[in-house]
N, C-alpha and C positions, 0 to 999 in steps of 0.2 A: 281052414288052416291058413290058406293063402291070404285071406282077408285079415286075419289077426296079425300075420307077419307084416302086411302092408301098413296096417294101423300103427304097429310098433315102430316101423321105419319112419312113418310120418311124424310120430311123437318125438322121436329122436331128432328129426330134422328141425322141428319147431323148437326143441330145447337148445339145439346148437345155435339157431338163429337168435334166440334170447340171450344165450351166453355171449355171442359175438357182439350183440347190441349193447349188453351190459359192459363189455370190455371197452367198447368205443365210447360209451357215455361216461364211464368213470373219470377219465381225465378231464372231460368238460365240466363235470360236477365239482371236482376238486379245484379246478382253475377258475370257476365262475366267481367266487367271492373276491379273489385277487383282481380279476379283470374288472369287475364292477367297481371295486375300490379305486383302482387306477383311473378308470374312466371318469368317475365322479370328481375325484380330488386332484387329478393330474391333467387328463385330456380335456375335460370341459373348461377348467380355468385357462388352459393354454389357448384353446380356440376362442374363448371369450375375450382374452387379452388381445389376441390378434385382431379380432373384430373391433374392439374399442380403439385400436391404434389408428383407425380411419375416421374417427369422430372427435369432436371437441366437446368434452363433457366434464362438468365439475364434480360428478359423483353423486349429485343430489337431484332427485326429481327427473322428469322427462324433458330434459333440456339438451339432449345430445344433438349435435349438428355435424353433418357429414362434411369432412374437409379433405377427403382424398388422401394424397401422399404428403400433405403438408407436415404432419408429425414426423414422418420418416425423413423428410428433407431437413427439418430442424435437428433431428437426432444425428444425422450425418455431419452436421456442422457444429455439434456440441463437443467441446474439448473434454468435458468431464466424462462423456461416454467413451471416448477413445482412450482416455487414461484408465478408466475402469476395465475396458477390454484388454489393454496391455497388461494390467495387473493380473487378470485372469489367465492370460497366456503364460505369464511368468510362473504363476502358481501351478499350472498344468505341466510346464516343462520341468520344474523342480520336483514335482511329484513323480515324474518318470525317471529323470536323470539321477536324483538323489535317493528316492524312496526304494527303488528296486535293489540297488547294490547293498544298501544298509540292511534291507530285509533278508537278503540271501546270506550275508555275513553273520547276522545274528542267528539265523536259522541253523547255520553250520555249527556255531558255537553252542547253541542250546541242544542240538542233536548229539554233539560229541560230549557234552557235560554228563558226568555220571552222578556226582553227589549234588543233591538239591536241584536236579533238573526239573522236577515237577513243580517245585515252588517258583523257579525262574520262569517256567512257561506260563504259570498262572499270572505272575506279575507282568509278564510280557503281553498278555492278552487283556489286561484290565482297560487300557485306553480304548480298545475296540468295543468293549461292552458299555462304555459310558455314552450317555446321550449327548447330543450337540449342545443342548441348553446347559446341562451340568458342566460340560467342558468349557463353554463360554464363561460361565460364572467363575469357575475355578481359575482359569488363566487371566481373567479380568483382575482378580485379586492378586495373582502372582505377579502380573505386570504393573500393578499399581505403583505409581512413581513415589508415593509418600510412605505407604505401609507395606508394599510388596516385598516378599522375601528376597527377590533378586537384588534390588537396590539396597536392601538392608545388609545383605552379605557383602556386597561391594563396598558399602560405607564402612562396615566393620573391618574390612581388609585394607582400608585406606585408599581404595581405588575410586575416589570421588568423581573423577572425570569419566569413568565408565558407566556411571548411573545415568539413566536417561528416562524420558517419558516414552516407554516402549510402544505404546499404542497411539499416543497423541502426536508424536514427532513423525512427519512423513518419511524421514530418512530411515526409520527403524520399524514403522508400522507393518509394512508388507513382509519384511523378514520375520517379524514376530508371529504374524498369522501363518506364514509358511511353516514355521517351526511347529506350531500347534497341529496343523493339518498332517504334517509328516509323522509327528508323534502318535497321532490317533490311527493313521491308516497304514503304518508299516506292518502291524500284525496281520491286517487284511491282505496286504500284498504277499506276505509270506504264505498265507493259506492258499492263495491262488497259484503261486509260482513254485513253491518248494515241493509239493507232492508230485508235480510234473517234471521236476528236474532229475536228470540222470544221477546226480549226487545223492538224492534221497533214497535211491535203491542200492547204493554202495555201502556195504557194512563190512567192518573188519572181522576177521576170524575171532578176535577176542570178544566182540560184542555178540557174536552168534554162538559163543560157547565152544568154539572149535579149538582143539588142542593138537591139530595135525602137525606131524613132524616130517621133515624130509626123508624120503625113502632111501634106504641103502641100496647100492647097486647089487644086483643078484650075482652070486658066484658062478651060477651056471651059464653056459654060453647060450 
């Protein structure tokens, strides 16, 4: 009798160990494809590019020659690099300063809208669902200086001085790109910020279906 009880306890212990092992292995199994994908297509190219920055290589054959920090020194003295870095800083700043307030305002408007709110939310999320390639082709045609709808509308309104080469003119190219980035990422910012905002948990009695009325003071003392 005692032998059977001991064997049953040992079986339960083994089953429990298997269950714990399965619970620990499940996240690793689910994460493995994403980790492998990022390692192959993100980490390896990043490390390879860093390694190539120390050599002089034309990209063909085995002609790479180690040059140490020469490429980095040339980069630090390259005005194009610093201009590109400044443009990226401006893009990041506008993404923070402009994108978040607009996303919160639109989120409040859409949350308070009663009629057609679902259609508005679908239209609101369309930019987030578009691929970068499709977005680039779309706005390349929109910004086209000859046939784009922006310049066409401005010409039709007689505002000829407002029509520009939006992507070809350095004065307007950065602003045009920032506008596209904001248009695409504002829905994503709303997804990240709105659910965590205290305003998202505030609902009026009308939306909750409450018809509470003020209580009358009781006649009793």
